[in-house]
VOBA-1610 file (N, C-alpha, C; in pm, whole numbers, padded with zeros to 5 digits, always signed):
BEGIN
Unk+00104-00113-00011Unk+00029+00010-00028Unk+00083+00104+00001Unk+00203+00134+00079Unk+00289+00233+00080Unk+00338+00259-00057Unk+00381+00138-00095Unk+00488+00136-00238Unk+00396+00219-00351Unk+00244+00137-00350Unk+00161+00206-00422Unk+00113+00321-00415Unk+00114+00398-00308Unk+00081+00550-00300Unk+00186+00630-00322Unk+00287+00627-00336Unk+00407+00684-00286Unk+00495+00696-00450Unk+00462+00589-00543Unk+00525+00546-00640Unk+00540+00662-00775Unk+00416+00696-00816Unk+00382+00803-00875Unk+00437+00931-00864Unk+00444+00958-00723Unk+00526+01107-00678Unk+00665+01061-00689Unk+00700+00945-00681Unk+00881+00915-00687Unk+00911+00936-00838Unk+00843+00870-00902Unk+00891+00874-01036Unk+00839+01018-01099Unk+00718+01078-01047Unk+00723+01238-01099Unk+00867+01296-01074Unk+00910+01291-00949Unk+01045+01364-00883Unk+01152+01334-00981Unk+01160+01196-00997Unk+01264+01133-01056Unk+01254+01199-01193Unk+01167+01209-01285Unk+01170+01288-01404Unk+01206+01407-01392Unk+01164+01494-01321Unk+01203+01654-01313Unk+01322+01663-01270Unk+01377+01587-01202Unk+01556+01585-01164Unk+01618+01547-01288Unk+01586+01448-01375Unk+01659+01404-01478Unk+01640+01541-01574Unk+01535+01624-01608Unk+01500+01721-01684Unk+01598+01813-01648Unk+01588+01843-01531Unk+01677+01949-01476Unk+01817+01934-01485Unk+01886+01813-01500Unk+02001+01769-01534Unk+02026+01815-01653Unk+01959+01761-01771Unk+01978+01764-01899Unk+01975+01939-01950Unk+01888+02013-01868Unk+01890+02150-01898Unk+01989+02214-01868Unk+02042+02197-01723Unk+02179+02238-01676Unk+02306+02191-01776Unk+02303+02073-01841Unk+02420+02009-01922Unk+02378+02102-02063Unk+02262+02150-02114Unk+02242+02225-02225Unk+02296+02359-02212Unk+02281+02392-02111Unk+02350+02566-02083Unk+02460+02522-02044Unk+02519+02437-01982Unk+02684+02436-01976Unk+02741+02403-02121Unk+02689+02379-02199Unk+02764+02303-02297Unk+02725+02443-02416Unk+02648+02508-02403Unk+02622+02630-02487Unk+02715+02755-02442Unk+02752+02772-02289Unk+02849+02825-02224Unk+02979+02808-02285Unk+03020+02676-02278Unk+03125+02626-02335Unk+03178+02659-02506Unk+03051+02623-02581Unk+03065+02699-02737Unk+03080+02812-02714Unk+03005+02885-02640Unk+03041+03057-02666Unk+03169+03090-02602Unk+03259+03036-02533Unk+03384+03082-02453Unk+03457+03065-02557Unk+03428+02912-02635Unk+03559+02870-02749Unk+03556+02936-02868Unk+03452+02979-02914Unk+03399+03000-03046Unk+03397+03139-03040Unk+03351+03222-02945Unk+03310+03382-02942Unk+03446+03431-03014Unk+03470+03548-03071Unk+03586+03586-03108Unk+03637+03707-03024Unk+03780+03679-02982Unk+03842+03767-02912Unk+03868+03912-02942Unk+03825+03939-03071Unk+03884+04072-03133Unk+03782+04125-03118Unk+03654+04105-03052Unk+03520+04207-03027Unk+03603+04285-02878Unk+03552+04439-02897Unk+03586+04506-02755Unk+03547+04465-02646Unk+03426+04386-02626Unk+03380+04327-02513Unk+03461+04225-02497Unk+03544+04150-02569Unk+03610+04009-02528Unk+03662+04040-02409Unk+03724+03891-02337Unk+03793+03915-02227Unk+03916+03861-02259Unk+04028+03881-02208Unk+04158+03856-02231Unk+04211+03704-02138Unk+04195+03633-02219Unk+04227+03481-02174Unk+04344+03466-02068Unk+04336+03345-02028Unk+04436+03340-01911Unk+04587+03353-01970Unk+04690+03418-01853Unk+04822+03438-01895Unk+04888+03399-01777Unk+04993+03320-01812Unk+05101+03329-01878Unk+05066+03206-01973Unk+05107+03183-02091Unk+05096+03097-02190Unk+05242+03024-02185Unk+05239+02924-02135Unk+05369+02843-02058Unk+05399+02786-02216Unk+05348+02756-02301Unk+05403+02673-02410Unk+05528+02816-02486Unk+05475+02943-02457Unk+05569+03037-02531Unk+05697+03089-02422Unk+05721+03041-02316Unk+05802+03073-02211Unk+05722+03144-02149Unk+05661+03194-02123Unk+05597+03315-02027Unk+05599+03266-01889Unk+05595+03368-01789Unk+05619+03343-01698Unk+05452+03433-01618Unk+05446+03434-01514Unk+05366+03523-01434Unk+05369+03655-01466Unk+05504+03689-01461Unk+05539+03833-01489Unk+05526+03899-01577Unk+05478+03785-01725Unk+05481+03856-01866Unk+05330+03905-01858Unk+05242+03887-01750Unk+05087+03878-01755Unk+05054+04059-01685Unk+04990+04124-01733Unk+04879+04078-01851Unk+04943+04096-01994Unk+05059+04177-01990Unk+05098+04231-02118Unk+05113+04133-02241Unk+05137+04051-02198Unk+05174+03941-02311Unk+05039+03922-02405Unk+04932+03874-02320Unk+04805+03863-02368Unk+04705+03978-02413Unk+04749+04072-02373Unk+04737+04213-02399Unk+04787+04234-02550Unk+04878+04214-02541Unk+04925+04265-02692Unk+04854+04154-02790Unk+04827+04004-02727Unk+04785+03930-02852Unk+04642+03972-02897Unk+04588+04006-02774Unk+04418+04071-02792Unk+04432+04154-02908Unk+04544+04276-02874Unk+04529+04405-02954Unk+04562+04341-03112Unk+04656+04249-03143Unk+04672+04207-03260Unk+04533+04135-03344Unk+04467+04115-03232Unk+04332+04026-03299Unk+04252+04148-03316Unk+04251+04248-03259Unk+04134+04344-03256Unk+04188+04451-03395Unk+04327+04458-03429Unk+04379+04531-03488Unk+04347+04485-03686Unk+04377+04295-03669Unk+04332+04248-03780Unk+04191+04261-03801Unk+04128+04274-03725Unk+03926+04271-03777Unk+03903+04430-03760Unk+04007+04475-03756Unk+03968+04678-03804Unk+03914+04705-03668Unk+03904+04654-03562Unk+03868+04744-03433Unk+03959+04855-03400Unk+03920+04917-03281Unk+03966+05049-03250Unk+04084+05009-03138Unk+04210+04975-03147Unk+04309+04984-03090Unk+04315+05061-02921Unk+04277+05217-02975Unk+04283+05268-02833Unk+04171+05225-02705Unk+04049+05256-02780Unk+03913+05168-02716Unk+03968+05060-02634Unk+04050+04969-02688Unk+04077+04815-02634Unk+04177+04858-02533Unk+04282+04896-02541Unk+04392+04943-02426Unk+04320+05033-02347Unk+04196+05122-02373Unk+04149+05185-02228Unk+04105+05089-02158Unk+04024+04982-02186Unk+03918+04890-02140Unk+04017+04784-02082Unk+04130+04750-02103Unk+04199+04671-02055Unk+04306+04709-01963Unk+04369+04824-01970Unk+04446+04878-01875Unk+04450+05039-01881Unk+04331+05051-01775Unk+04282+05225-01816Unk+04389+05292-01697Unk+04457+05201-01606Unk+04558+05284-01527Unk+04680+05317-01575Unk+04734+05196-01638Unk+04838+05218-01766Unk+04803+05329-01835Unk+04734+05325-01930Unk+04711+05470-01984Unk+04700+05563-01925Unk+04657+05582-01825Unk+04669+05717-01764Unk+04779+05767-01720Unk+04908+05647-01715Unk+05012+05703-01704Unk+05115+05728-01802Unk+05056+05715-01933Unk+05092+05770-02050Unk+05046+05913-02096Unk+04931+05908-02015Unk+04887+06038-02060Unk+04936+06143-01967Unk+04964+06097-01862Unk+05016+06164-01738Unk+05187+06218-01794Unk+05266+06112-01850Unk+05407+06142-01893Unk+05422+06210-02037Unk+05305+06233-02075Unk+05263+06341-02223Unk+05329+06436-02217Unk+05314+06487-02058Unk+05311+06671-02073Unk+05425+06667-01951Unk+05558+06582-02007Unk+05665+06588-01947Unk+05756+06611-02084Unk+05775+06732-02131Unk+05882+06760-02239Unk+06021+06768-02244Unk+06080+06742-02090Unk+06195+06721-02080Unk+06258+06591-02084Unk+06166+06495-02030Unk+06186+06339-02005Unk+06176+06287-02138Unk+06078+06373-02245Unk+06089+06292-02387Unk+06171+06347-02502Unk+06234+06454-02446Unk+06347+06501-02556Unk+06454+06414-02516Unk+06459+06370-02399Unk+06621+06298-02351Unk+06605+06195-02430Unk+06527+06146-02511Unk+06532+06033-02595Unk+06568+06034-02762Unk+06609+05958-02807Unk+06654+05970-02936Unk+06589+05891-03032Unk+06603+05817-03157Unk+06542+05725-03204Unk+06570+05601-03233Unk+06505+05523-03246Unk+06524+05369-03226Unk+06458+05309-03345Unk+06523+05179-03386Unk+06454+05088-03513Unk+06361+04975-03427Unk+06220+04953-03493Unk+06128+04850-03447Unk+06196+04709-03499Unk+06317+04716-03484Unk+06349+04543-03536Unk+06484+04513-03469Unk+06452+04367-03433Unk+06582+04315-03336Unk+06671+04284-03441Unk+06793+04332-03439Unk+06884+04290-03534Unk+06945+04117-03509Unk+06908+04108-03380Unk+06959+03928-03364Unk+06866+03848-03416Unk+06771+03870-03392Unk+06662+03770-03426Unk+06602+03819-03576Unk+06636+03921-03614Unk+06584+03985-03740Unk+06410+03957-03771Unk+06383+04032-03666Unk+06215+04054-03713Unk+06167+04179-03620Unk+06038+04214-03640Unk+05992+04306-03605Unk+05958+04276-03438Unk+05982+04392-03349Unk+05955+04402-03195Unk+05828+04397-03154Unk+05773+04507-03212Unk+05666+04541-03152Unk+05528+04545-03293Unk+05420+04480-03251Unk+05333+04549-03416Unk+05350+04697-03415Unk+05350+04739-03519Unk+05362+04863-03521Unk+05190+04945-03525Unk+05111+04870-03507Unk+04987+04911-03530Unk+04973+04969-03343Unk+05000+04867-03254Unk+05046+04909-03106Unk+05112+05009-03079Unk+05213+05020-03173Unk+05292+05161-03112Unk+05240+05266-03188Unk+05169+05275-03302Unk+05073+05408-03350Unk+04990+05480-03233Unk+04954+05379-03156Unk+04842+05448-03088Unk+04936+05473-02937Unk+04999+05394-02913Unk+05122+05471-02815Unk+05178+05615-02828Unk+05228+05612-02964Unk+05258+05761-03019Unk+05196+05855-03018Unk+05095+05831-03068Unk+04931+05920-03020Unk+04901+05980-02923Unk+04892+05887-02821Unk+04883+05914-02699Unk+04968+06001-02592Unk+05098+05941-02649Unk+05221+06017-02568Unk+05248+06121-02640Unk+05214+06176-02762Unk+05234+06302-02794Unk+05359+06319-02868Unk+05419+06192-02913Unk+05571+06226-02980Unk+05541+06210-03119Unk+05668+06247-03217Unk+05636+06241-03345Unk+05603+06088-03406Unk+05576+06106-03519Unk+05477+05986-03563Unk+05609+05888-03632Unk+05563+05763-03603Unk+05628+05678-03656Unk+05674+05695-03805Unk+05821+05678-03852Unk+05865+05683-03995Unk+05900+05499-04042Unk+05800+05440-04060Unk+05833+05302-04115Unk+05880+05275-03980Unk+06013+05191-03956Unk+06038+05126-03874Unk+06120+05245-03746Unk+06119+05336-03774Unk+06199+05462-03715Unk+06119+05538-03600Unk+06170+05517-03505Unk+06050+05584-03399Unk+06113+05654-03273Unk+06068+05710-03199Unk+06117+05767-03089Unk+06146+05677-02970Unk+06307+05685-02957Unk+06303+05545-02880Unk+06272+05538-02732Unk+06240+05656-02710Unk+06150+05584-02538Unk+05997+05556-02516Unk+05930+05590-02631Unk+05820+05522-02674Unk+05849+05393-02706Unk+05939+05342-02769Unk+05946+05182-02780Unk+06029+05143-02685Unk+06139+05166-02644Unk+06176+05083-02531Unk+06142+05096-02389Unk+06039+05191-02364Unk+05970+05211-02214Unk+05822+05104-02255Unk+05746+05208-02286Unk+05621+05196-02346Unk+05587+05054-02428Unk+05625+05061-02537Unk+05630+04949-02657Unk+05695+04812-02601Unk+05794+04799-02549Unk+05831+04665-02514Unk+05748+04594-02417Unk+05686+04647-02353Unk+05579+04585-02301Unk+05501+04471-02356Unk+05483+04553-02465Unk+05372+04495-02561Unk+05437+04387-02686Unk+05555+04334-02632Unk+05652+04276-02767Unk+05633+04131-02677Unk+05617+04062-02821Unk+05608+03913-02774Unk+05705+03837-02863Unk+05776+03906-02917Unk+05921+03839-02995Unk+06021+03804-02902Unk+06011+03660-02880Unk+06102+03597-02808Unk+06255+03616-02846Unk+06368+03663-02778Unk+06522+03647-02793Unk+06579+03568-02734Unk+06693+03543-02779Unk+06786+03459-02672Unk+06811+03503-02542Unk+06768+03631-02508Unk+06755+03680-02336Unk+06647+03704-02312Unk+06548+03642-02410Unk+06406+03640-02298Unk+06313+03728-02387Unk+06188+03762-02304Unk+06139+03909-02374Unk+06180+04034-02302Unk+06141+04132-02396Unk+06215+04277-02384Unk+06133+04351-02257Unk+06043+04294-02246Unk+05938+04343-02125Unk+06009+04305-02007Unk+06116+04226-01992Unk+06161+04124-01849Unk+06263+04280-01808Unk+06279+04359-01854Unk+06391+04470-01792Unk+06274+04556-01698Unk+06124+04561-01717Unk+06045+04660-01665Unk+05978+04574-01550Unk+05916+04449-01586Unk+05827+04369-01510Unk+05940+04272-01396Unk+06060+04268-01457Unk+06130+04214-01334Unk+06181+04320-01213Unk+06193+04258-01132Unk+06270+04362-01006Unk+06416+04365-00988Unk+06479+04346-01101Unk+06642+04322-01103Unk+06729+04437-01105Unk+06674+04544-01151Unk+06740+04640-01140Unk+06687+04748-01036Unk+06567+04715-00948Unk+06545+04740-00824Unk+06605+04703-00688Unk+06615+04566-00721Unk+06687+04500-00626Unk+06850+04541-00631Unk+06895+04524-00716Unk+07049+04562-00777Unk+07067+04727-00698Unk+06966+04814-00695Unk+07028+04943-00665Unk+06946+04965-00524Unk+06890+04851-00482Unk+06810+04883-00340Unk+06726+04976-00316Unk+06643+04972-00459Unk+06519+05068-00427Unk+06405+04980-00395Unk+06289+05063-00384Unk+06194+05000-00323Unk+06117+04940-00459Unk+06094+04847-00415Unk+06020+04751-00503Unk+05881+04811-00596Unk+05870+04789-00711Unk+05787+04867-00789Unk+05848+04998-00873Unk+05959+05058-00798Unk+05994+05217-00882Unk+05986+05196-00990Unk+06039+05089-01048Unk+06067+05066-01220Unk+05952+05037-01268Unk+05884+04991-01194Unk+05748+04870-01274Unk+05674+04972-01338Unk+05591+04893-01445Unk+05507+05022-01539Unk+05365+05064-01447Unk+05387+04995-01313Unk+05251+05077-01233Unk+05338+05091-01108Unk+05418+05221-01148Unk+05502+05253-01000Unk+05447+05261-00900Unk+05519+05206-00765Unk+05441+05255-00671Unk+05478+05390-00615Unk+05551+05451-00683Unk+05544+05621-00658Unk+05626+05658-00786Unk+05608+05775-00827Unk+05598+05869-00943Unk+05531+05786-01057Unk+05625+05804-01216Unk+05549+05764-01316Unk+05636+05711-01382Unk+05597+05591-01455Unk+05646+05462-01515Unk+05775+05559-01582Unk+05724+05638-01714Unk+05842+05690-01809Unk+05921+05768-01727Unk+05879+05856-01622Unk+05957+05987-01571Unk+06062+05880-01441Unk+06024+05786-01428Unk+06111+05702-01322Unk+06248+05692-01404Unk+06208+05562-01517Unk+06301+05522-01619Unk+06379+05614-01671Unk+06340+05753-01695Unk+06440+05832-01796Unk+06518+05953-01698Unk+06454+05924-01592Unk+06547+06028-01427Unk+06670+05921-01421Unk+06626+05797-01363Unk+06764+05714-01365Unk+06860+05696-01462Unk+06808+05704-01607Unk+06894+05634-01711Unk+06992+05819-01713Unk+06897+05856-01713Unk+06981+06042-01757Unk+07051+06094-01673Unk+07054+06043-01569Unk+07120+06071-01402Unk+07292+06027-01448Unk+07256+05905-01476Unk+07370+05835-01511Unk+07446+05862-01662Unk+07380+05849-01768Unk+07420+05881-01889Unk+07473+06021-01926Unk+07399+06123-01882Unk+07438+06276-01877Unk+07516+06329-01769Unk+07572+06220-01678Unk+07678+06299-01563Unk+07779+06392-01652Unk+07831+06417-01734Unk+07927+06495-01779Unk+07815+06619-01868Unk+07713+06628-01872Unk+07642+06715-01952Unk+07562+06791-01879Unk+07601+06870-01804Unk+07540+06992-01675Unk+07423+07017-01767Unk+07425+07082-01877Unk+07273+07167-01922Unk+07168+07056-01942Unk+07212+06920-01980Unk+07098+06795-02002Unk+07033+06776-01868Unk+07150+06782-01764Unk+07101+06742-01590Unk+07005+06837-01581Unk+07030+06977-01640Unk+06917+07086-01550Unk+06792+07047-01613Unk+06771+07023-01762Unk+06647+06991-01790Unk+06598+06866-01736Unk+06681+06769-01690Unk+06609+06651-01660Unk+06566+06697-01516Unk+06628+06794-01466Unk+06598+06825-01335Unk+06444+06898-01311Unk+06436+06963-01434Unk+06269+07016-01417Unk+06169+06920-01437Unk+06175+06808-01480Unk+06076+06702-01480Unk+06008+06688-01417Unk+05894+06625-01355Unk+05820+06577-01254Unk+05770+06425-01239Unk+05694+06418-01129Unk+05655+06272-01118Unk+05747+06143-01131Unk+05887+06198-01033Unk+05970+06111-01046Unk+05957+06040-00868Unk+05984+05937-00854Unk+05968+05887-00734Unk+06076+05918-00635Unk+06036+05950-00506Unk+06096+05996-00411Unk+06258+05924-00379Unk+06220+05767-00390Unk+06324+05711-00382Unk+06492+05731-00493Unk+06412+05770-00589Unk+06518+05813-00694Unk+06563+05948-00709Unk+06462+06059-00615Unk+06521+06187-00597Unk+06624+06185-00499Unk+06648+06107-00397Unk+06736+06111-00298Unk+06857+05996-00321Unk+06820+05918-00445Unk+06936+05831-00474Unk+07075+05893-00443Unk+07167+05824-00376Unk+07311+05854-00388Unk+07382+05778-00514Unk+07361+05859-00585Unk+07438+05827-00752Unk+07638+05823-00745Unk+07645+05911-00647Unk+07770+05922-00571Unk+07833+05754-00561Unk+07767+05664-00503Unk+07800+05535-00494Unk+07831+05455-00626Unk+07781+05489-00727Unk+07783+05405-00871Unk+07947+05428-00905Unk+07967+05292-00932Unk+08106+05273-01013Unk+08087+05206-01163Unk+08126+05347-01230Unk+08051+05318-01380Unk+08168+05304-01483Unk+08132+05170-01551Unk+08276+05148-01689Unk+08187+05217-01807Unk+08279+05265-01877Unk+08190+05351-02004Unk+08280+05329-02086Unk+08197+05225-02219Unk+08284+05234-02324Unk+08199+05327-02415Unk+08330+05382-02475Unk+08291+05493-02584Unk+08371+05462-02673Unk+08263+05487-02817Unk+08289+05463-02955Unk+08251+05624-03053Unk+08357+05663-03103Unk+08383+05758-03150Unk+08389+05747-03323Unk+08304+05825-03355Unk+08322+05817-03511Unk+08301+05971-03569Unk+08412+06010-03634Unk+08456+06142-03682Unk+08445+06152-03825Unk+08332+06211-03896Unk+08311+06233-04037Unk+08425+06376-04049Unk+08455+06406-04189Unk+08503+06518-04241Unk+08426+06550-04354Unk+08344+06510-04434Unk+08260+06589-04496Unk+08143+06535-04500Unk+08002+06598-04472Unk+08045+06687-04357Unk+08067+06668-04217Unk+08104+06792-04180Unk+08224+06770-04022Unk+08127+06712-03920Unk+08122+06621-03887Unk+08030+06577-03764Unk+08102+06472-03680Unk+08093+06460-03572Unk+08131+06370-03505Unk+08039+06287-03414Unk+08009+06179-03413Unk+07911+06094-03314Unk+07994+05990-03219Unk+07949+06023-03116Unk+07977+05913-02988Unk+07908+05865-02934Unk+07946+05710-02931Unk+07828+05609-02887Unk+07851+05581-02759Unk+07784+05596-02639Unk+07819+05528-02506Unk+07765+05441-02463Unk+07801+05359-02451Unk+07764+05260-02340Unk+07814+05229-02207Unk+07711+05287-02101Unk+07774+05284-01963Unk+07736+05142-01866Unk+07799+05087-01794Unk+07776+04967-01760Unk+07798+05018-01594Unk+07662+04956-01537Unk+07673+05042-01394Unk+07672+04884-01311Unk+07750+04826-01229Unk+07734+04710-01121Unk+07632+04724-01023Unk+07556+04662-01003Unk+07431+04669-00902Unk+07528+04685-00787Unk+07475+04717-00655Unk+07548+04717-00552Unk+07563+04555-00449Unk+07487+04506-00496Unk+07487+04356-00435Unk+07514+04278-00586Unk+07600+04174-00574Unk+07627+04103-00709Unk+07563+03975-00660Unk+07481+03914-00747Unk+07428+03792-00751Unk+07509+03642-00733Unk+07441+03575-00654Unk+07518+03454-00622Unk+07539+03414-00793Unk+07443+03364-00849Unk+07467+03338-00974Unk+07551+03405-01084Unk+07692+03356-01133Unk+07770+03432-01223Unk+07694+03476-01383Unk+07633+03395-01415Unk+07541+03401-01521Unk+07395+03493-01508Unk+07359+03525-01388Unk+07267+03634-01349Unk+07288+03758-01391Unk+07207+03860-01410Unk+07223+03976-01430Unk+07272+04050-01317Unk+07395+04111-01335Unk+07463+04181-01246Unk+07480+04360-01250Unk+07461+04425-01377Unk+07469+04548-01407Unk+07371+04595-01501Unk+07363+04719-01481Unk+07260+04789-01573Unk+07332+04884-01706Unk+07305+04795-01834Unk+07348+04907-01928Unk+07237+05012-01976Unk+07337+05131-01994Unk+07265+05204-02054Unk+07336+05306-02175Unk+07251+05305-02300Unk+07293+05320-02421Unk+07285+05460-02455Unk+07365+05554-02495Unk+07334+05694-02516Unk+07397+05721-02624Unk+07362+05838-02740Unk+07450+05884-02854Unk+07467+06037-02804Unk+07558+06082-02847Unk+07614+06213-02859Unk+07642+06226-02969Unk+07553+06353-03083Unk+07577+06361-03196Unk+07610+06504-03211Unk+07699+06542-03277Unk+07731+06704-03325Unk+07607+06789-03396Unk+07549+06681-03460Unk+07419+06767-03518Unk+07280+06774-03443Unk+07297+06738-03328Unk+07189+06728-03214Unk+07240+06832-03104Unk+07137+06875-03032Unk+07179+06991-02919Unk+07250+06925-02790Unk+07219+06810-02753Unk+07259+06725-02690Unk+07240+06568-02659Unk+07279+06524-02562Unk+07288+06336-02562Unk+07167+06308-02540Unk+07117+06198-02599Unk+06994+06127-02612Unk+07026+05962-02575Unk+06949+05931-02486Unk+06890+05829-02470Unk+06858+05733-02581Unk+06902+05595-02536Unk+06832+05493-02638Unk+06790+05359-02582Unk+06831+05304-02504Unk+06813+05175-02409Unk+06874+05198-02290Unk+06787+05095-02208Unk+06858+05044-02062Unk+06810+04937-02056Unk+06904+04837-02001Unk+06816+04711-01974Unk+06965+04631-01879Unk+06926+04534-01797Unk+07032+04468-01695Unk+07118+04364-01803Unk+07217+04332-01773Unk+07321+04236-01829Unk+07403+04159-01714Unk+07466+04054-01773Unk+07521+03968-01689Unk+07657+04012-01721Unk+07767+03994-01597Unk+07898+04041-01595Unk+07983+04024-01696Unk+07922+03859-01749Unk+08023+03826-01865Unk+08001+03925-01991Unk+07877+03974-01995Unk+07818+04025-02107Unk+07922+04175-02116Unk+07969+04249-02020Unk+08012+04356-02008Unk+08173+04316-02038Unk+08211+04227-01978Unk+08370+04129-02021Unk+08368+04152-02168Unk+08274+04092-02234Unk+08263+04050-02392Unk+08245+04156-02461Unk+08187+04266-02395Unk+08185+04423-02483Unk+08297+04507-02478Unk+08373+04485-02363Unk+08519+04570-02342Unk+08639+04514-02339Unk+08682+04387-02432Unk+08773+04327-02425Unk+08917+04408-02495Unk+08998+04381-02445Unk+09135+04459-02443Unk+09133+04489-02623Unk+09162+04392-02706Unk+09175+04338-02830Unk+09063+04405-02940Unk+08935+04479-02871Unk+08849+04577-02958Unk+08867+04698-02923Unk+08985+04743-02857Unk+08998+04871-02784Unk+09101+04941-02885Unk+09103+05088-02871Unk+09208+05142-02970Unk+09148+05213-03099Unk+09244+05243-03199Unk+09181+05310-03326Unk+09167+05237-03397Unk+09095+05262-03512Unk+09088+05204-03657Unk+09000+05073-03593Unk+08892+05092-03528Unk+08817+04985-03498Unk+08671+04965-03554Unk+08630+04856-03613Unk+08500+04875-03637Unk+08378+04924-03587Unk+08340+05032-03571Unk+08189+05065-03506Unk+08075+05075-03628Unk+07941+05047-03508Unk+07816+05005-03555Unk+07735+05057-03423Unk+07572+05116-03487Unk+07499+05136-03385Unk+07454+04995-03345Unk+07414+04991-03210Unk+07363+04853-03132Unk+07212+04900-03082Unk+07161+04751-03023Unk+07043+04799-02939Unk+06910+04856-03014Unk+06904+04830-03114Unk+06793+04890-03190Unk+06795+05073-03232Unk+06922+05092-03211Unk+06917+05232-03194Unk+06946+05304-03342Unk+06863+05431-03379Unk+06905+05459-03539Unk+06936+05581-03506Unk+07061+05599-03576Unk+07127+05728-03600Unk+07155+05751-03781Unk+07062+05832-03810Unk+07055+05905-03927Unk+07213+05898-03996Unk+07212+05851-04086Unk+07368+05873-04154Unk+07471+05722-04118Unk+07437+05675-04012Unk+07540+05597-03933Unk+07474+05460-03933Unk+07380+05457-03877Unk+07282+05301-03848Unk+07298+05236-04012Unk+07330+05101-03982Unk+07329+05022-04129Unk+07463+05034-04183Unk+07550+05083-04140Unk+07687+05070-04191Unk+07795+05071-04106Unk+07929+05005-04119Unk+08023+05008-03998Unk+08147+05119-04064Unk+08169+05175-03979Unk+08276+05278-03950Unk+08402+05227-03889Unk+08526+05317-03933Unk+08606+05292-03838Unk+08621+05391-03748Unk+08675+05370-03630Unk+08698+05477-03520Unk+08745+05439-03437Unk+08744+05511-03293Unk+08820+05481-03177Unk+08703+05397-03075Unk+08783+05312-02984Unk+08712+05247-02875Unk+08766+05256-02747Unk+08704+05311-02667Unk+08793+05314-02537Unk+08712+05316-02370Unk+08783+05269-02297Unk+08694+05250-02203Unk+08742+05343-02098Unk+08646+05393-02012Unk+08674+05493-01884Unk+08612+05433-01761Unk+08689+05422-01675Unk+08602+05377-01535Unk+08599+05523-01461Unk+08468+05566-01373Unk+08453+05662-01377Unk+08360+05657-01264Unk+08370+05767-01142Unk+08268+05772-01009Unk+08238+05920-01039Unk+08076+05914-00979Unk+08001+06047-00993Unk+08044+06126-00870Unk+08131+06240-00894Unk+08121+06344-00802Unk+08046+06480-00838Unk+07988+06496-00739Unk+07863+06608-00776Unk+07768+06587-00871Unk+07752+06665-00979Unk+07678+06662-01079Unk+07751+06614-01212Unk+07883+06617-01165Unk+07977+06566-01279Unk+08040+06421-01274Unk+08142+06374-01318Unk+08191+06233-01297Unk+08351+06274-01312Unk+08449+06187-01249Unk+08547+06197-01262Unk+08619+06059-01297Unk+08682+06082-01383Unk+08720+05965-01480Unk+08890+05914-01401Unk+08874+05784-01373Unk+09022+05729-01284Unk+09115+05659-01364Unk+09071+05597-01458Unk+09136+05539-01566Unk+09104+05555-01697Unk+09155+05592-01803Unk+09161+05590-01926Unk+09244+05498-02034Unk+09213+05412-02091Unk+09262+05301-02133Unk+09276+05323-02314Unk+09216+05453-02365Unk+09266+05479-02481Unk+09218+05631-02491Unk+09288+05712-02567Unk+09241+05846-02601Unk+09191+05896-02739Unk+09104+05989-02733Unk+09055+06017-02842Unk+09154+06078-02962Unk+09146+06077-03069Unk+09222+06101-03174Unk+09158+06170-03284Unk+09195+06340-03306Unk+09105+06411-03398Unk+09129+06408-03526Unk+09100+06280-03572Unk+09111+06223-03697Unk+08990+06168-03746Unk+08963+06199-03900Unk+08820+06147-03933Unk+08837+05991-03953Unk+08701+05937-03918Unk+08647+05779-03957Unk+08633+05756-04069Unk+08661+05607-04123Unk+08657+05594-04234Unk+08545+05473-04209Unk+08473+05441-04360Unk+08379+05332-04364Unk+08438+05225-04387Unk+08388+05119-04260Unk+08463+04996-04250Unk+08476+04909-04402Unk+08560+04822-04423Unk+08548+04779-04522Unk+08513+04625-04496
//
């Protein structure tokens, strides 16, 4: 009697339960289908999970690596990259807007090429660079040539070009430079704990590279939005090795000095293969008003040893531009000139040269054969 009375009710509940399961399964399948097939180039699309370990990415590459992939898809579909960047990285885009009002810092940078000479490939999708250039308010890109600060500071964050040294964004998303110079974590990060990303990088690099150019240092001192830790940083603690390469041209008369500064970290890493120095690359061209930055990144001690080998110093040495620099009339050609090494310590607003391994000679350089 009990079974007969409750049976129909139980059967009805079972049917309802089974129907509910099928409904939920159908909804779940539909959501999965949408997630897999919905186009990521939609302005409302969500950026997928990062890092992509198959590409050798780590958590430090995020969100930059996949934002770059998303932007490429948006551009391929004819979408609005600026709008997409504002949606995905609103705080970062505000950093660029803020930095755009710092003419002293923008003028501190020269020109670079959006092409990696080692890998032989484009570094950053030029459509992404065009948005950054527009927002930052610098001269438009001339094919591969552009404002070095825009490319090397902002642009490299969106480079998914894998090089033998890793991704170019590593210099900013890792804290090697901060740790090396005992700076607060985040000082040189894309979203810094204090100051402005571009201002902080430019201030640090300029104070080192322009140490013998008082006028340039005066201009840099006018800039704002610099982290307090950098303003009070004791630059006199730095022991700098400068590789100076000089090209002298007779007709028209012109002198181009290529400076590579190597600055050891305060504390050397235990691993001898790890990055242990900051490299700052700058150009002093007699055709320009003053020196200009090109790039900055950490290198291992072995890299410095290789770059300053005694047999490569002296006169009549082949000289070329490096690190994606562009110098009109120089880049793309090898010249004969002088290569010398200075060991310097910053004293006050200038530096004192303690050792000089080769002296400048006032003779024209020749194109290397």
